[in-house]
C-alpha positions as CSV (number, residue, x, y, z in Angstrom):
1,M,175.3,69.3,-77.4
2,A,173.3,66.2,-76.4
3,L,173.7,64.4,-73.2
4,N,175.2,61.4,-74.8
5,E,178.0,63.6,-76.1
6,I,179.3,64.1,-72.5
7,T,182.1,61.6,-72.3
8,L,181.9,59.1,-69.5
9,R,185.2,58.5,-67.9
10,A,186.6,56.4,-65.1
11,N,186.5,57.4,-61.5
12,N,190.3,56.9,-61.1
13,N,192.1,57.0,-57.8
14,N,195.2,55.3,-56.5
15,F,194.1,53.1,-53.6
16,P,196.3,50.8,-51.5
17,S,195.9,47.1,-51.6
18,N,196.3,44.5,-48.8
19,R,200.0,44.1,-49.6
20,G,200.7,47.8,-49.4
21,V,201.2,48.3,-53.1
22,S,199.3,51.1,-54.8
23,H,197.3,50.0,-57.8
24,T,194.9,51.8,-60.2
25,R,191.7,50.3,-61.2
26,Q,188.9,51.7,-63.4
27,T,185.3,50.9,-62.5
28,T,182.8,52.9,-64.5
29,L,179.2,52.5,-65.7
30,F,180.7,51.1,-68.9
31,D,182.3,48.3,-66.9
32,A,179.0,47.6,-65.2
33,L,177.1,47.6,-68.5
34,G,179.6,45.3,-70.0
35,T,179.3,42.8,-67.1
36,S,175.5,42.8,-67.2
37,Q,175.5,42.4,-71.0
38,R,177.7,39.4,-70.9
39,R,175.6,37.9,-68.0
40,N,172.3,38.5,-69.9
41,K,173.8,36.9,-73.0
42,R,174.6,33.8,-71.0
43,L,171.0,33.8,-69.7
44,R,169.5,34.0,-73.2
45,R,171.9,31.4,-74.7
46,P,169.8,28.3,-73.4
47,Q,167.0,29.3,-75.7
48,C,169.5,29.3,-78.6
49,L,170.6,25.8,-77.6
50,E,167.0,24.5,-77.6
51,N,166.5,25.9,-81.1
52,G,169.4,23.8,-82.4
53,Q,172.0,26.5,-82.3
54,E,174.4,24.7,-80.0
55,N,178.1,25.7,-80.2
56,T,177.2,28.8,-82.1
57,P,180.1,31.3,-81.6
58,P,178.9,34.4,-79.8
59,E,179.2,37.8,-81.4
60,D,181.4,39.3,-78.8
61,G,184.3,36.8,-79.4
62,Y,184.0,34.6,-76.3
63,E,184.3,30.8,-76.6
64,A,181.2,28.9,-77.3
65,D,179.5,26.8,-74.7
66,T,180.5,23.2,-74.2
67,P,177.6,20.7,-73.9
68,A,178.2,20.4,-70.1
69,M,178.1,24.2,-69.7
70,A,175.0,24.4,-71.9
71,E,173.2,21.8,-69.8
72,K,174.1,23.6,-66.6
73,R,172.8,27.0,-68.0
74,I,169.6,25.4,-69.3
75,R,168.5,25.0,-65.7
76,I,168.5,28.7,-65.3
77,D,164.9,30.0,-65.5
78,A,165.6,33.3,-67.3
79,P,163.3,35.4,-69.3
80,I,164.0,35.7,-73.0
81,C,163.9,39.4,-73.9
82,T,166.1,42.3,-74.9
83,P,167.5,44.4,-72.0
84,P,165.9,47.8,-71.7
85,I,167.9,50.9,-72.6
86,Y,170.0,52.0,-69.7
87,N,168.6,55.0,-68.0
88,P,170.6,56.5,-65.1
89,S,167.4,57.9,-63.5
90,S,165.4,54.6,-63.4
91,R,166.6,51.7,-61.4
92,T,163.3,49.9,-61.4
93,A,163.5,49.2,-65.1
94,W,165.9,46.3,-64.2
95,S,163.6,44.8,-61.6
96,A,161.9,41.5,-62.2
97,G,158.5,43.1,-62.3
98,A,159.4,45.6,-65.0
99,I,161.0,43.0,-67.2
100,G,159.0,39.9,-66.5
101,G,159.9,36.5,-65.2
102,S,160.9,35.4,-61.7
103,R,164.6,36.4,-61.9
104,G,164.8,39.3,-64.3
105,L,168.0,40.4,-66.1
106,Y,171.3,41.2,-64.4
107,S,171.3,44.9,-63.4
108,P,174.3,47.1,-64.2
109,Y,173.9,48.6,-60.8
110,A,174.4,45.2,-59.2
111,A,177.6,44.8,-61.2
112,L,178.8,48.2,-60.2
113,R,177.9,47.6,-56.6
114,T,179.7,44.3,-56.5
115,R,182.9,45.8,-58.0
116,Q,182.7,48.6,-55.5
117,H,182.5,46.2,-52.6
118,H,185.5,44.2,-53.7
119,A,187.5,47.4,-54.6
120,I,186.8,49.2,-51.3
121,S,186.5,46.7,-48.5
122,P,189.7,44.7,-48.6
123,G,192.3,47.4,-49.2
124,C,191.1,50.7,-47.8
125,I,193.3,52.0,-45.1
126,S,191.8,54.8,-43.1
127,T,193.8,58.1,-42.9
128,I,191.3,60.1,-40.9
129,G,193.2,59.4,-37.8
130,R,195.9,61.9,-39.0
131,F,193.5,64.7,-38.6
132,A,193.5,64.2,-34.8
133,A,196.9,66.0,-35.0
134,M,195.5,69.0,-36.8
135,V,196.0,72.2,-34.9
136,S,195.8,75.9,-35.4
137,P,198.1,77.8,-33.0
138,A,197.8,81.5,-32.2
139,A,200.7,82.2,-34.5
140,A,198.7,80.9,-37.5
141,V,195.8,83.3,-36.9
142,F,195.0,86.5,-38.8
143,R,192.3,88.8,-37.5
144,L,190.8,91.0,-40.2
145,C,190.3,94.7,-39.7
146,T,188.7,97.3,-41.9
147,D,192.1,99.1,-42.3
148,A,195.6,99.1,-40.7
149,D,194.7,101.7,-38.0
150,S,191.3,100.4,-37.1
151,Q,190.3,97.8,-34.6
152,L,186.9,97.1,-36.2
153,N,186.7,93.6,-37.6
154,T,185.5,92.8,-41.1
155,L,184.2,89.5,-42.4
156,P,186.2,87.2,-44.7
157,L,184.2,86.0,-47.6
158,A,186.6,83.9,-49.7
159,C,190.0,82.3,-49.6
160,K,191.8,80.4,-52.3
161,Y,195.2,78.8,-52.7
162,S,197.2,79.2,-55.8
163,S,198.7,76.1,-57.5
164,V,202.1,74.8,-56.5
165,S,203.6,75.2,-59.9
166,G,204.6,78.8,-59.5
167,A,208.2,80.0,-58.7
168,Q,207.1,81.1,-55.2
169,G,205.1,78.0,-54.4
170,S,201.5,78.1,-53.3
171,R,200.1,81.3,-51.7
172,L,196.8,82.1,-50.1
173,A,194.5,84.9,-51.3
174,L,191.9,86.2,-48.9
175,A,189.0,88.5,-49.8
176,D,186.9,90.3,-47.2
177,E,183.8,92.4,-46.8
178,G,185.7,95.6,-46.9
179,G,186.8,95.1,-50.5
180,H,190.4,94.1,-49.6
181,V,192.5,91.3,-51.0
182,S,195.3,89.9,-48.8
183,I,198.1,87.5,-49.9
184,F,199.7,85.1,-47.4
185,D,202.7,82.8,-47.4
186,T,201.5,79.9,-45.3
187,L,204.5,77.6,-45.9
188,N,206.8,79.1,-43.3
189,I,204.7,79.9,-40.2
190,D,206.6,80.5,-37.0
191,T,204.7,78.5,-34.3
192,A,207.0,79.6,-31.5
193,E,205.4,81.1,-28.4
194,S,207.1,84.5,-29.1
195,A,205.3,84.7,-32.5
196,A,201.9,84.2,-31.0
197,D,201.3,87.9,-30.3
198,A,202.2,89.0,-33.9
199,G,200.1,86.2,-35.5
200,L,199.9,85.6,-39.2
201,Q,200.7,88.7,-41.4
202,P,200.0,89.2,-45.1
203,I,202.8,89.7,-47.5
204,A,200.6,92.0,-49.6
205,R,197.2,93.7,-49.2
206,W,195.3,96.2,-51.3
207,R,191.8,97.5,-51.8
208,A,190.4,95.8,-54.9
209,H,186.8,97.1,-54.8
210,D,184.7,99.7,-53.0
211,N,182.3,97.0,-51.9
212,A,182.5,93.5,-50.6
213,V,184.6,90.9,-52.5
214,F,182.7,87.6,-52.6
215,D,185.2,85.5,-54.5
216,V,188.8,85.5,-55.6
217,E,190.3,83.0,-58.1
218,W,193.9,82.5,-59.2
219,S,194.8,82.2,-62.8
220,A,196.6,79.0,-64.1
221,D,200.0,80.7,-64.1
222,N,199.6,82.1,-60.6
223,T,200.5,85.7,-61.7
224,Q,197.0,87.1,-61.9
225,A,193.8,86.9,-59.9
226,V,190.2,87.8,-60.7
227,T,187.9,89.2,-58.0
228,A,184.1,89.1,-57.9
229,S,182.4,91.9,-56.0
230,A,179.1,93.3,-54.7
231,D,179.6,96.4,-56.9
232,E,178.3,94.3,-59.8
233,S,181.8,94.0,-61.5
234,C,184.9,91.8,-61.6
235,C,188.5,92.9,-61.8
236,L,191.6,91.3,-63.0
237,W,194.8,92.0,-61.0
238,D,198.5,91.5,-61.3
239,V,199.3,89.9,-58.0
240,E,202.9,91.1,-57.8
241,S,202.3,94.8,-58.5
242,Q,198.7,94.9,-57.3
243,Q,197.8,96.7,-60.5
244,Q,194.4,96.4,-62.1
245,L,194.6,94.9,-65.6
246,G,190.9,95.2,-66.5
247,S,187.4,95.4,-65.3
248,F,184.5,93.2,-66.4
249,I,181.1,94.9,-66.3
250,G,177.8,93.2,-67.3
251,H,176.0,91.9,-64.2
252,S,173.2,93.9,-62.6
253,Q,173.6,92.5,-59.1
254,T,176.2,91.1,-56.8
255,V,178.7,88.7,-58.5
256,R,178.9,85.7,-56.2
257,A,181.4,83.3,-57.8
258,V,184.1,83.1,-60.5
259,S,185.8,80.1,-62.1
260,W,188.7,80.0,-64.5
261,R,188.8,77.5,-67.3
262,H,191.3,74.8,-66.3
263,E,194.8,75.3,-67.6
264,D,193.7,78.5,-69.2
265,H,194.5,82.1,-68.0
266,H,192.3,83.8,-70.6
267,C,188.8,82.6,-70.1
268,F,186.6,82.5,-67.0
269,A,182.9,82.4,-66.0
270,T,181.0,84.3,-63.4
271,A,177.7,83.7,-61.5
272,S,175.6,86.5,-60.0
273,R,172.5,87.1,-57.9
274,D,170.8,88.5,-61.0
275,G,170.5,84.8,-62.2
276,A,172.9,85.1,-65.1
277,V,176.0,83.1,-65.9
278,M,178.5,85.1,-68.0
279,M,181.6,84.0,-69.9
280,W,184.5,86.4,-70.3
281,D,187.7,86.4,-72.4
282,V,190.5,88.9,-71.4
283,R,191.6,89.0,-75.1
284,C,188.5,90.4,-76.7
285,N,185.4,92.6,-76.2
286,K,187.4,95.3,-74.5
287,T,187.7,99.0,-74.6
288,R,190.6,101.2,-73.4
289,R,190.1,103.3,-70.3
290,E,192.4,105.2,-67.9
291,D,192.4,102.4,-65.3
292,G,192.8,99.6,-67.8
293,Y,190.5,97.7,-70.1
294,A,186.7,97.5,-69.7
295,H,185.5,94.1,-70.9
296,R,182.1,92.9,-72.1
297,P,180.9,89.3,-71.8
298,V,181.3,87.0,-74.7
299,N,178.3,85.0,-73.8
300,I,175.4,85.3,-71.4
301,I,173.0,82.6,-69.9
302,S,170.2,84.5,-68.3
303,S,167.8,83.0,-65.7
304,A,170.1,80.0,-65.4
305,H,168.4,78.9,-62.1
306,Y,164.9,80.3,-62.3
307,G,162.2,79.4,-59.8
308,V,158.5,78.6,-60.3
309,W,155.8,79.6,-57.8
310,N,152.0,79.6,-57.8
311,S,150.3,83.0,-57.5
312,K,147.7,83.0,-54.7
313,M,146.4,86.4,-55.7
314,S,145.4,85.3,-59.2
315,V,142.0,83.6,-59.6
316,R,143.4,81.2,-62.2
317,G,146.4,80.4,-60.1
318,K,148.9,81.0,-62.8
319,K,152.5,80.0,-62.4
320,H,155.1,82.7,-62.3
321,I,158.8,82.5,-63.2
322,T,161.2,84.1,-60.8
323,G,164.9,84.6,-61.4
324,G,166.9,82.7,-58.8
325,S,170.4,83.6,-57.7
326,V,173.3,81.6,-59.1
327,T,175.4,80.8,-56.0
328,A,178.2,78.6,-57.4
329,I,179.9,77.8,-60.7
330,Q,182.6,75.4,-61.7
331,H,184.4,74.6,-65.0
332,L,184.7,70.9,-65.7
333,R,188.0,69.1,-66.4
334,H,187.0,66.4,-68.9
335,N,185.4,68.9,-71.3
336,T,186.7,72.5,-71.3
337,H,183.5,73.7,-72.9
338,L,181.3,72.6,-70.1
339,I,180.5,74.4,-66.8
340,A,178.4,73.4,-63.9
341,S,176.3,75.8,-61.9
342,A,174.1,75.7,-58.8
343,G,171.5,78.2,-57.5
344,S,169.4,79.3,-54.6
345,T,166.2,77.7,-55.8
346,S,167.0,74.0,-55.6
347,E,169.7,71.4,-55.3
348,V,169.8,70.8,-59.0
349,V,173.2,71.1,-60.7
350,K,173.0,72.3,-64.3
351,Y,175.6,71.7,-67.0
352,W,176.0,74.4,-69.7
353,D,178.0,74.5,-73.0
354,V,179.8,77.8,-73.1
355,R,179.5,77.8,-76.9
356,M,175.7,77.8,-76.8
357,K,174.1,81.0,-78.1
358,A,171.9,83.1,-75.9
359,A,168.1,82.7,-76.1
360,P,166.6,84.6,-79.1
361,R,164.0,86.3,-77.0
362,A,164.5,87.9,-73.6
363,S,161.5,85.9,-72.2
364,A,162.8,82.6,-73.4
365,L,164.3,80.3,-70.7
366,P,167.7,78.7,-71.3
367,T,168.0,74.9,-71.7
368,P,171.1,73.2,-70.2
369,V,172.8,70.3,-72.0
370,A,172.2,68.2,-68.9
371,S,171.1,68.6,-65.3
372,S,171.1,66.5,-62.1
373,L,168.0,65.0,-60.7
374,L,166.3,65.5,-57.3
375,L,166.2,62.7,-54.9
376,S,162.5,63.4,-54.2
377,S,160.0,65.6,-55.9
378,T,157.7,65.8,-52.9
379,R,160.0,67.4,-50.3
380,R,160.8,71.1,-50.2
381,S,163.5,72.3,-52.5
382,R,166.6,73.8,-50.9
383,G,169.3,75.9,-52.3
384,T,173.0,75.1,-53.0
385,S,175.7,77.0,-51.2
386,S,178.9,75.7,-52.9
387,L,180.1,73.6,-55.7
388,V,183.5,71.8,-55.7
389,L,185.1,69.6,-58.3
390,D,187.5,66.9,-57.0
391,P,191.1,66.8,-58.4
392,D,190.3,64.0,-60.8
393,G,187.4,65.9,-62.3
394,T,185.0,63.0,-61.9
395,R,182.9,64.1,-58.9
396,L,181.1,67.2,-57.9
397,Y,180.3,68.0,-54.3
398,T,177.4,70.4,-53.5
399,A,176.8,71.8,-50.1
400,C,173.0,72.3,-49.8
401,N,170.8,74.1,-47.3
402,D,169.2,70.8,-46.1
403,N,172.4,70.1,-44.1
404,R,173.7,67.6,-46.6
405,L,176.7,67.4,-48.9
406,Y,175.7,65.6,-52.2
407,V,178.1,63.8,-54.4
408,H,177.5,63.9,-58.1
409,N,179.1,62.1,-61.0
410,A,180.5,64.9,-63.1
411,L,180.8,62.7,-66.1
412,A,177.2,61.2,-66.1
413,P,174.6,63.6,-64.7
414,G,171.7,62.1,-62.9
415,L,170.8,61.3,-59.3
416,P,173.4,62.0,-56.6
417,I,175.6,58.9,-56.1
418,A,176.0,59.6,-52.4
419,Q,175.2,62.1,-49.6
420,L,177.3,63.1,-46.6
421,S,175.9,64.4,-43.4
422,A,177.0,64.7,-39.7
423,P,175.5,66.1,-36.5
424,E,178.2,68.8,-36.6
425,F,177.4,69.9,-40.1
426,E,174.8,72.7,-40.5
427,C,174.4,74.5,-43.8
428,Q,171.9,77.3,-43.1
429,S,173.2,80.1,-45.4
430,F,174.6,80.5,-48.9
431,N,178.1,81.4,-47.5
432,I,179.1,77.9,-46.5
433,G,182.1,76.7,-48.6
434,S,183.7,73.4,-49.1
435,A,187.0,72.1,-50.5
436,A,188.4,68.7,-51.7
437,S,191.8,67.4,-50.7
438,P,194.5,67.0,-53.4
439,C,194.5,63.3,-53.0
440,G,190.7,63.1,-53.4
441,R,190.3,61.0,-50.2
442,H,188.8,63.9,-48.1
443,I,186.2,66.6,-48.4
444,A,186.0,69.5,-46.0
445,A,183.0,71.8,-45.4
446,G,182.2,74.7,-43.1
447,S,179.2,74.9,-40.9
448,S,176.8,77.5,-39.5
449,N,177.8,76.5,-35.9
450,G,181.4,77.3,-36.4
451,S,182.7,73.8,-37.0
452,V,184.6,72.5,-40.0
453,V,183.8,68.9,-40.9
454,V,186.3,66.7,-42.8
455,W,184.8,63.4,-44.2
456,E,186.9,60.5,-45.3
457,L,185.9,59.2,-48.7
458,D,186.6,56.0,-50.7
459,R,187.6,56.0,-54.3
460,F,184.0,56.4,-55.5
461,G,183.2,59.4,-53.4
462,Y,181.3,57.6,-50.7
463,S,181.7,57.8,-46.9
464,S,180.0,54.5,-46.0
465,S,181.9,54.3,-42.7
466,G,181.0,57.8,-41.6
467,R,184.6,58.5,-40.4
468,R,185.1,62.2,-40.1
469,A,187.2,64.9,-38.2
470,V,185.7,68.0,-36.7
471,L,187.9,71.1,-36.4
472,Q,186.9,73.5,-33.7
473,G,188.3,77.0,-33.7
474,H,185.7,79.5,-34.8
475,T,183.1,81.0,-32.5
476,K,180.7,81.9,-35.4
477,E,179.8,80.5,-38.8
478,A,182.8,79.0,-40.7
479,G,182.1,79.7,-44.3
480,C,185.4,79.9,-46.3
481,I,187.4,76.7,-46.7
482,A,190.6,76.2,-48.8
483,W,192.9,73.2,-49.1
484,Y,196.6,73.5,-49.7
485,P,197.0,71.9,-53.2
486,G,200.4,70.3,-52.7
487,K,200.8,66.7,-51.5
488,D,203.8,67.4,-49.4
489,R,201.8,68.6,-46.4
490,T,198.3,68.6,-45.0
491,Q,197.2,72.2,-44.6
492,L,193.8,73.8,-44.4
493,A,192.7,77.5,-44.3
494,T,189.4,78.4,-42.7
495,C,187.6,81.7,-42.2
496,G,184.6,82.5,-40.0
497,D,182.2,85.3,-39.3
498,D,184.2,86.0,-36.2
499,G,186.7,87.8,-38.5
500,I,189.5,85.3,-38.1
501,L,191.6,83.4,-40.6
502,R,193.0,80.1,-39.3
503,I,195.7,77.9,-40.8
504,W,195.5,74.3,-39.8
505,E,198.5,71.9,-40.0
506,E,199.4,68.5,-38.8
507,D,201.5,68.7,-35.6
508,Q,201.0,66.0,-32.9
509,M,203.1,67.8,-30.3
510,L,201.2,71.1,-30.7
511,A,197.9,69.3,-30.7
512,D,198.6,67.5,-27.4
513,S,199.8,70.8,-25.9
514,A,196.6,72.6,-27.0
515,R,194.4,69.9,-25.4
516,T,196.2,69.9,-22.0
517,D,196.7,73.6,-21.6
518,P,193.4,75.4,-20.8
519,A,194.7,78.8,-22.1
520,K,195.7,77.3,-25.4
521,R,192.5,75.4,-25.7
522,F,190.6,78.7,-25.6
523,F,192.6,80.6,-28.2
524,W,193.9,77.7,-30.4
525,G,192.0,75.5,-32.8
526,T,191.8,71.8,-32.1
527,S,190.3,68.7,-33.8
528,Q,188.5,65.5,-32.9
529,V,188.0,62.3,-34.9
530,H,184.6,60.5,-35.0
531,S,183.9,57.1,-36.5
532,P,180.1,56.4,-36.4
533,T,178.2,54.5,-39.0
534,Q,177.0,56.6,-41.9
535,P,173.4,56.1,-42.9
536,A,172.8,54.9,-46.5
537,L,171.5,57.2,-49.2
């Protein structure tokens, strides 16, 4: 599958106008290319008029120039040449020096930038102020323990919300280092003072693995969940009965991440520390066992994020290939056969076709259908901690170990289109998670210092104003982030290395009470809103 077969779609979002009416506009690279093509055609038309081709109808169906318009455009000193082929990774090809002449041709980036300015500046209404009312009371806190009778804390490693389409609404699944999976109903939390001692209690909890569970993912129908564990296997569970439906064995090291195919409860992909990406289908490649079915992968991509290092011991200084860990994986929405993966060796996001066959030789390295580009080839490469797709399926957010959150166009791989950073955001491990809001206007990420940073975005994924909210409630690294998928409320779930799960909701009265009461300020979670100027990419 070639890169040009990846469909470019619009970055759609409903954004309010000055009159308070919600509109939907589409501004893509196709629009920018069309604008620049029409502008360049007008720039070349004076040469046609000098050659006696006045009033020649243009090929694209627009009206021909009148003599007055032609005389006005003749004064434009424009080079007569064919525009270069559009290359997302090269912006200098459109400069005057690369093309020739004093003015150069009209760049599609200029058209896209102009449309973004007119689409964002007039009608964007900031909603980050609502996060000043986000609070996590003591009644919305769950402290993880190794078992019911023990007081020893265990670390949470993943938390995920189910979709709101189920009969019971959205539920929260929490996976921890002890191998347990807990299910919570976060829609009816009693925030009264009398419920503070009991805290948040799970409606179901069972031991899924004998080792740590690094990820848990709900199926599309909310009836099943798949878990990824450090015991080198994955398991499929019936959530209601807590019965194991099957095990998936194929990785040789810890399974770090799992991702279901969108709107499909049969196929999913896993990423592991052994550097492999594996695709699974619950309907095939299975054998009957006493505890259910044992599945084999239907496709394997080995050494998906390999690293290259120079040997100092060798006289010739040969380059050696090392298998890097695959830390995150995500199915794409616009093409069900494409998955995106990120690893521990660099910030590069690779796109794979799940239908591609494995390499014919074990030593052969796989080739993705596309991959993102690094901002600079001279600086040290950092790894990627998490990979999140926005609800529209048009943008990918990667949290990298250089303390930045990069925004990628999921429909047109290339350079990152934006980067997000904040003094409160520190990404110093591969356990930092992130989550996008259901409306696509906000992105939240954990931090190594215990903070949770929520950025406000425009409809193109930028945060030019730098407006953000900082949630303070964890005393150690906050790694797990989950956003309630429904639009009827604003709710966040965060987990930290302090062994605490916190549920954050918007409540102005409780937030004011937490700020004024010293005792509540110590045990509760509060938020602050910042509005500095965000530096440009």
